C-alpha positions in Angstrom: 26.5 252.6 -78.7 27.3 249.3 -80.2 27.8 247.1 -77.1 27.8 249.3 -73.9 28.7 246.3 -71.8 31.4 244.6 -69.8 32.3 241.2 -71.3 34.6 239.1 -69.1 36.4 236.1 -70.6 36.0 232.6 -69.2 37.7 231.8 -66.0 38.9 235.2 -65.1 39.2 236.8 -61.6 38.8 240.5 -61.0 40.4 241.4 -57.7 40.6 244.7 -55.7 42.5 245.6 -52.6 39.8 248.1 -51.9 36.3 248.0 -53.4 35.2 246.6 -56.8 32.4 248.3 -58.7 31.0 247.1 -62.1 28.8 249.4 -64.1 27.4 249.0 -67.6 24.1 250.7 -67.8 23.0 249.8 -71.3 24.6 246.5 -72.1 25.1 244.9 -68.8 27.8 242.7 -67.5 28.6 239.2 -68.8 31.1 236.4 -68.0 31.8 232.7 -67.9 33.0 231.0 -64.7 33.6 234.4 -63.1 35.3 235.3 -59.8 35.0 238.8 -58.3 37.2 239.5 -55.2 37.5 242.7 -53.1 38.7 243.7 -49.7 36.0 246.3 -49.1 33.0 245.3 -51.0 31.7 244.3 -54.5 29.0 246.5 -56.1 27.1 245.5 -59.3 25.3 248.5 -60.6 23.9 246.8 -63.6 22.7 243.3 -64.5 25.2 240.4 -64.4 24.8 237.2 -66.4 27.2 234.3 -66.4 27.1 231.1 -68.4 29.2 229.4 -65.7 29.8 229.6 -62.0 29.8 232.9 -60.2 32.1 233.3 -57.2 32.2 236.5 -55.2 34.3 237.4 -52.1 33.4 240.9 -51.1 35.5 240.8 -47.9 38.9 239.2 -48.7 40.6 240.7 -45.7 37.8 239.8 -43.3 37.3 240.8 -39.7 36.9 244.5 -40.3 33.2 244.7 -40.8 33.7 246.2 -44.2 32.8 244.1 -47.3 29.2 244.3 -48.6 28.0 242.6 -51.7 25.6 245.0 -53.4 23.4 244.5 -56.4 21.1 246.9 -58.2 20.0 244.8 -61.2 19.4 241.1 -61.8 22.2 238.7 -61.3 22.0 235.3 -62.9 24.4 232.4 -63.3 21.9 230.4 -65.4 21.8 226.9 -64.0 25.3 227.2 -62.5 26.4 227.5 -58.9 26.7 230.9 -57.1 29.0 231.3 -54.1 29.1 234.6 -52.2 31.3 235.5 -49.2 30.6 238.9 -47.7 30.4 240.8 -44.4 26.9 241.9 -45.5 24.5 241.8 -48.4 22.4 244.6 -50.0 20.4 242.7 -52.5 18.5 245.2 -54.6 17.7 242.7 -57.3 17.0 239.1 -58.1 19.8 236.6 -57.7 19.5 233.2 -59.5 21.4 230.0 -59.8 18.4 228.2 -61.3 18.6 224.5 -60.9 21.9 224.7 -58.9 23.0 225.8 -55.5 23.6 229.2 -54.1 25.8 229.5 -51.0 26.2 232.7 -48.9 29.0 232.8 -46.3 29.5 235.3 -43.5 33.1 236.4 -44.1 34.0 237.6 -40.6 31.9 235.2 -38.4 29.9 238.0 -36.7 26.7 236.2 -37.4 23.7 236.3 -39.7 20.3 237.9 -39.4 17.7 236.3 -41.6 14.4 238.1 -41.7 13.3 240.9 -39.5 16.1 240.8 -36.9 19.4 242.4 -37.9 22.7 241.5 -36.3 25.1 244.3 -35.5 28.1 244.2 -37.9 26.6 240.9 -39.2 25.5 239.6 -42.6 21.8 240.5 -42.8 19.3 239.2 -45.3 15.7 240.5 -45.0 12.7 238.5 -46.0 12.3 240.6 -49.1 15.9 240.0 -50.1 15.6 236.2 -49.6 12.5 236.3 -51.8 14.7 237.6 -54.6 16.9 234.6 -54.5 16.1 231.6 -56.8 18.2 228.4 -56.2 17.9 224.7 -56.0 19.7 224.2 -52.8 20.5 227.3 -50.7 23.0 227.5 -47.9 23.9 230.2 -45.4 27.1 229.6 -43.4 28.7 231.5 -40.6 31.4 231.2 -37.9 28.9 233.0 -35.6 25.3 232.5 -34.9 22.1 232.9 -37.0 18.9 234.6 -35.9 15.8 233.8 -38.0 12.8 236.0 -37.6 9.5 236.1 -39.7 10.5 234.3 -42.9 7.2 233.8 -44.6 6.3 231.1 -47.1 6.4 233.8 -49.9 9.9 234.8 -48.8 11.3 231.3 -49.1 9.2 229.9 -52.0 11.9 230.5 -54.7 14.3 228.2 -52.8 13.9 224.7 -54.2 15.7 221.7 -52.7 17.0 222.2 -49.2 17.7 225.5 -47.4 20.6 224.9 -45.0 21.5 227.1 -42.1 25.1 226.2 -41.0 26.5 228.0 -37.9 29.4 227.5 -35.6 27.4 229.3 -32.9 23.8 229.3 -31.9 20.9 229.3 -34.4 17.8 231.0 -32.9 14.3 231.2 -34.3 12.9 234.3 -32.7 10.0 236.8 -32.4 7.8 235.6 -35.3 7.2 232.2 -36.9 9.1 231.2 -40.0 8.3 228.9 -43.0 10.6 227.3 -45.5 10.1 224.8 -48.3 12.7 222.2 -47.0 15.1 223.1 -44.2 18.2 221.7 -42.6 19.4 223.5 -39.4 23.0 222.7 -38.6 24.7 224.3 -35.6 27.8 223.5 -33.5 26.6 225.7 -30.6 23.0 224.8 -30.2 19.6 225.6 -31.6 16.8 227.6 -29.9 13.4 227.4 -31.4 11.4 230.1 -29.6 8.6 230.5 -32.1 6.7 228.2 -34.5 8.8 226.7 -37.3 7.6 224.8 -40.3 8.3 223.5 -43.8 5.5 223.5 -46.4 6.8 221.2 -49.1 9.7 219.1 -47.8 11.6 217.8 -44.8 12.8 219.6 -41.7 16.0 218.4 -40.0 17.5 220.1 -36.9 20.9 219.2 -35.5 22.1 221.4 -32.7 25.5 219.6 -32.4 26.5 219.0 -36.0 30.2 218.6 -35.1 29.3 215.9 -32.5 31.4 217.4 -29.7 28.5 217.1 -27.2 28.1 220.9 -26.8 24.9 221.9 -28.5 21.5 221.7 -26.8 18.3 221.8 -28.9 15.8 224.0 -26.9 12.1 224.5 -27.7 10.3 227.3 -25.9 7.0 226.5 -24.2 4.0 226.3 -26.6 6.0 226.0 -29.8 4.8 224.0 -32.8 7.4 222.5 -35.2 5.8 221.1 -38.3 7.2 219.3 -41.4 5.5 218.6 -44.7 7.7 215.6 -45.0 10.0 214.0 -42.3 11.1 215.7 -39.1 14.4 214.6 -37.5 15.9 216.0 -34.3 19.5 215.7 -33.2 21.4 217.3 -30.3 24.3 216.9 -27.9 24.2 213.5 -26.3 24.5 214.8 -22.8 22.2 217.9 -22.9 19.8 216.4 -25.4 16.6 218.0 -26.6 14.6 220.1 -24.2 11.1 221.5 -24.3 10.5 224.3 -21.7 6.8 223.6 -21.6 4.1 222.3 -23.9 5.5 221.1 -27.3 3.9 220.1 -30.6 5.9 218.2 -33.2 4.2 217.4 -36.5 5.4 215.6 -39.6 3.6 214.1 -42.6 6.1 211.3 -43.2 7.6 210.4 -39.9 9.4 211.8 -36.8 12.9 210.6 -35.8 14.2 211.6 -32.4 18.0 210.8 -32.1 18.7 212.1 -28.6 16.8 212.3 -25.3 13.8 214.5 -25.4 12.6 216.0 -22.2 9.6 218.3 -21.9 7.9 220.2 -19.1 4.3 220.3 -20.5 1.7 218.6 -22.6 3.5 217.0 -25.5 1.9 216.2 -28.8 3.7 214.2 -31.5 2.0 213.7 -34.8 4.2 211.6 -37.1 1.7 211.1 -39.9 -0.2 214.4 -40.2 -1.4 213.6 -43.8 -2.6 210.1 -42.7 -3.1 209.1 -46.3 -0.2 206.9 -47.5 0.8 204.4 -44.9 4.0 206.3 -44.0 4.6 208.1 -40.8 6.5 206.3 -38.1 7.6 207.8 -34.8 11.1 206.5 -34.2 13.1 206.7 -31.0 16.7 205.9 -31.8 18.8 203.5 -29.7 19.2 204.6 -26.1 16.8 207.6 -26.5 14.3 208.4 -23.8 11.2 210.6 -24.3 10.2 212.1 -20.9 7.4 214.6 -20.5 8.1 215.2 -16.7 4.6 214.1 -15.5 2.8 215.8 -18.4 0.3 214.3 -20.8 1.7 212.7 -23.9 -0.2 212.1 -27.1 1.2 210.3 -30.1 -0.4 209.9 -33.5 1.5 207.7 -35.9 1.2 205.1 -38.6 3.7 203.0 -36.7 6.1 203.1 -33.8 9.8 202.2 -33.6 10.8 202.2 -30.0 14.4 201.2 -30.4 15.2 203.7 -27.6 15.2 203.3 -23.8 11.5 204.3 -23.5 8.6 206.7 -23.2 7.8 208.2 -19.8 4.8 210.4 -19.0 5.1 209.6 -15.3 2.0 210.5 -13.3 0.3 211.7 -16.5 -1.4 209.7 -19.3 0.0 208.6 -22.6 -2.3 208.2 -25.6 -1.2 206.5 -28.8 -3.4 206.8 -31.9 -3.2 204.8 -35.1 -3.2 207.7 -37.6 -4.7 206.0 -40.7 -7.1 203.5 -39.1 -5.3 200.4 -40.3 -5.3 198.8 -36.9 -3.0 198.1 -34.0 -1.1 194.9 -33.2 -0.2 194.7 -29.5 2.1 191.9 -28.5 3.0 188.9 -30.7 0.5 189.5 -33.5 1.2 192.3 -35.9 -1.3 194.2 -38.0 -0.8 194.0 -41.8 -0.3 197.7 -42.4 -1.0 199.2 -39.0 0.6 200.4 -35.9 2.5 197.6 -34.0 3.7 197.6 -30.4 5.7 194.6 -29.4 5.7 193.3 -25.8 9.2 194.6 -25.5 8.1 198.1 -26.7 5.1 198.0 -24.4 7.4 197.3 -21.5 9.3 200.6 -22.3 6.2 202.7 -21.8 5.8 204.3 -18.4 2.5 206.2 -17.8 -0.4 206.6 -15.5 -3.1 205.6 -17.9 -2.1 204.3 -21.4 -4.7 204.4 -24.2 -4.3 202.9 -27.6 -6.8 204.2 -30.2 -7.5 202.9 -33.7 -10.2 203.3 -36.3 -9.4 199.7 -37.3 -9.1 196.4 -35.4 -6.9 196.0 -32.4 -5.3 192.5 -32.0 -3.8 191.5 -28.6 -1.6 188.5 -28.2 0.6 187.2 -25.4 0.9 190.3 -23.3 2.4 189.4 -19.9 2.3 191.2 -16.6 5.9 192.3 -16.9 5.1 194.0 -20.2 2.6 196.3 -18.5 4.4 196.7 -15.1 5.2 200.4 -15.9 1.6 201.3 -16.7 -0.2 202.5 -13.6 -3.9 203.1 -13.7 -5.7 201.6 -16.7 -4.5 200.2 -20.1 -7.3 201.2 -22.5 -7.7 199.7 -25.9 -10.2 201.8 -28.0 -11.3 200.5 -31.4 -13.9 201.9 -33.8 -14.0 198.3 -35.1 -13.1 195.0 -33.4 -10.8 194.1 -30.5 -9.5 190.5 -30.9 -7.8 188.8 -27.9 -6.2 185.8 -29.5 -3.6 183.0 -29.6 -2.0 183.4 -26.2 -3.5 184.5 -22.8 -2.9 188.0 -21.6 -2.1 189.1 -18.1 -2.2 192.8 -17.2 -0.5 194.2 -14.1 -3.2 196.8 -13.2 -6.5 197.6 -14.9 -7.6 196.9 -18.4 -10.5 198.4 -20.4 -11.4 197.0 -23.9 -13.7 199.4 -25.8 -14.8 198.4 -29.3 -17.6 199.9 -31.4 -18.3 196.6 -33.2 -17.1 193.6 -31.2 -14.7 192.3 -28.6 -13.8 188.7 -29.6 -12.1 186.8 -26.8 -10.4 183.6 -27.7 -7.9 183.3 -24.8 -8.0 184.0 -21.0 -7.7 187.5 -19.7 -6.4 188.4 -16.2 -5.8 191.7 -14.5 -3.7 191.2 -11.4 -4.5 194.4 -9.4 -7.1 196.4 -11.2 -10.5 196.4 -12.8 -11.4 194.5 -16.0 -13.9 196.4 -18.2 -15.0 195.1 -21.5 -17.5 196.9 -23.8 -18.3 195.3 -27.2 -20.6 198.2 -28.3 -18.8 201.3 -27.0 -20.6 203.7 -29.3 -24.0 202.1 -28.4 -25.0 202.1 -32.0 -25.9 199.4 -34.4 -22.9 198.0 -36.3 -22.4 194.5 -37.5 -22.0 192.5 -34.2 -21.9 194.9 -31.3 -21.2 192.1 -28.9 -18.7 190.4 -26.6 -17.9 187.0 -28.0 -16.3 184.6 -25.5 -14.8 181.3 -26.6 -15.1 177.9 -24.9 -13.3 177.1 -21.6 -12.0 180.5 -20.8 -11.5 182.4 -17.6 -11.9 186.1 -17.3 -10.3 187.1 -14.0 -10.0 190.5 -12.4 -8.0 191.7 -9.5 -10.7 194.4 -9.0 -14.2 194.6 -10.3 -15.2 193.0 -13.6 -17.8 194.6 -16.0 -19.1 193.3 -19.3 -21.2 195.6 -21.5 -22.5 195.2 -25.0 -25.7 197.3 -25.4 -26.8 196.2 -28.9 -25.4 192.7 -29.4 -25.1 191.4 -25.8 -22.7 188.9 -24.4 -22.3 185.7 -26.4 -21.0 182.3 -25.2 -19.8 180.8 -28.5 -18.1 177.6 -27.1 -19.1 174.0 -27.5 -20.2 172.9 -24.0 -17.2 173.7 -21.8 -17.3 176.3 -19.0 -16.6 180.0 -19.1 -15.6 181.4 -15.7 -15.8 185.0 -14.8 -14.2 185.8 -11.5 -12.8 188.5 -9.2 -10.4 188.4 -6.4 -9.6 191.0 -3.7 -10.5 194.7 -3.6 -14.0 195.7 -4.4 -14.5 192.6 -6.5 -17.9 193.2 -8.0 -19.1 191.4 -11.2 -21.5 193.3 -13.4 -23.0 191.8 -16.6 -24.8 194.9 -17.9 -26.4 193.1 -20.9 -27.9 189.8 -21.7 -25.8 186.6 -21.9 -26.8 184.2 -24.7 -25.5 180.8 -25.6 -25.0 179.9 -29.3 -26.9 176.7 -28.7 -24.1 174.3 -27.6 -24.8 174.6 -23.8 -21.7 176.4 -22.7 -21.6 176.6 -18.9 -21.2 179.9 -17.1 -19.7 180.4 -13.6 -19.6 183.8 -11.9 -17.7 183.9 -8.7 -16.3 186.6 -6.4 -13.4 185.8 -4.1 -13.8 185.4 -0.3 -11.0 188.0 0.3 -12.9 190.8 -1.5 -14.2 193.6 0.7 -17.3 193.6 -1.5 -18.4 190.9 -3.9 -21.7 191.9 -5.5 -22.9 190.2 -8.6 -25.4 191.8 -10.9 -26.7 190.2 -14.1 -29.3 190.6 -16.8 -30.9 187.7 -18.6 -28.7 184.6 -18.9 -29.1 181.6 -21.2 -26.4 178.9 -20.8 -25.8 175.2 -20.1 -25.6 175.5 -16.4 -25.3 178.7 -14.4 -23.5 179.0 -11.1 -23.4 182.3 -9.2 -21.2 182.4 -6.2 -20.9 185.7 -4.2 -18.3 184.7 -1.7 -17.2 188.0 -0.2 -16.8 187.9 3.5 -18.4 191.3 4.2 -20.9 191.9 1.5 -21.9 189.7 -1.4 -25.2 190.6 -2.8 -26.6 189.0 -6.0 -28.9 191.0 -8.2 -30.8 189.3 -11.0 -32.6 191.7 -13.3 -34.0 189.2 -15.8 -34.6 185.5 -16.4 -31.9 182.9 -16.1 -32.3 179.9 -18.3 -30.2 176.8 -18.0 -30.1 173.5 -19.8 -31.4 171.0 -17.1 -29.1 168.2 -18.4 -26.1 170.3 -17.5 -27.0 170.9 -13.8 -29.4 173.8 -13.8 -28.8 176.9 -11.8 -26.9 177.4 -8.6 -26.7 180.6 -6.5 -24.6 180.8 -3.4 -24.5 183.9 -1.2 -21.8 183.6 1.4 -21.5 186.9 3.3 
């Protein structure tokens, strides 16, 4: 005929005490700022287009499990907001709010099933139905819980902006992994992440206690990976906190923020800078927050750390922290320009049995005191693909220290380990770089509470002072000194003293070639104190020559 449509004037409401059905096979249905209300369901048998907002309440009486919003043909509000309240949805067509938000609310609070798991008497949206929705900002709200199962990237790709899941009850990610563009998970009654969850274009935020009444735990099942293409933020009830039942992998391209205590029971891997390409990607522990892996290994990869919280604790297991973009690490009072910095106060917050800091760039160490490393049992290892610079202020380590640099270890201040070995390798990759040496400045003492080993395969050990004495000494314990490579003097007759303490149970000294001002070797251990000289020792006669004292 001429029109064959339903044309509804601006601002009108169509309401039914039963069901509401609109049908216009040829011409379709049109309106401006349209409201459709019904107690027992709204059905659109033909296409609906509005040039203003569309508001639908398909279950105005609520609580009777009757009130489905059904579409057969395309529904579009142009670039205007769509709000749908229903007991259920049967979306047999596309639904579009364009550049504006779409909100779907569960009318009777029985819960929402999103994806492959349907909730009995609930509002259920399959992956295929979700794929039919186009919006910039999409929200699902319920007074019950939400179960998300197997939402694929294709299912969620038409949802620009943030997809928000808002539940009074528990939000559960179950059975099969889900992927969204940008996702905000907001629950009053907790969040359970039992399968992998990710975003592929934007941020991921999970808050299991959005009303802040201290009643919503954030639980991660063992072996789960949660990944964000942007930032990842985690919030939970203050008392219960965030719990990983076993191994946990958290990844984000632009930073991870943990706002409540995180406790895991397995190997924990946090990658705060997964793209490693833009200098952004900080791991942040908010004030008063503790990260505890319950004696399981912890690995952190980040562009930087912000340990405002109480601390990091891997107990009897190791912690490894890697500079994601290779811009270097500043440990102590000297900060790197664009790298990962750990202040002495932050270092003191780390409890681990073995702590390793890894960077593709330089590692600068300044003014680290014994108290700062008191919570690190075993060895503090600094591993650089470039240089390690110990500068400005002397460092004292509670237990053992290993410095491993591919190019050079440059020592400008004294180093002491109180109760562990001191190992320094200036050519850790045993390959030719620029220097490949250990460079020791004038007048310094390197002192170990255990054994002391210096190794620099390609470049050797260099005394770069101007005539004063470099002392290398051990005290207590095994107490051996090993210089695995040649020692050379830059030509200014720097003196070298090697001494093992009389309290050591063993005090062997082993050296390769040495060239220095004068050389004194004193193996003073009371039980065993052998001296092994594997190459020539050359001393400047004017400085006193060579002295070897074996006092066993």
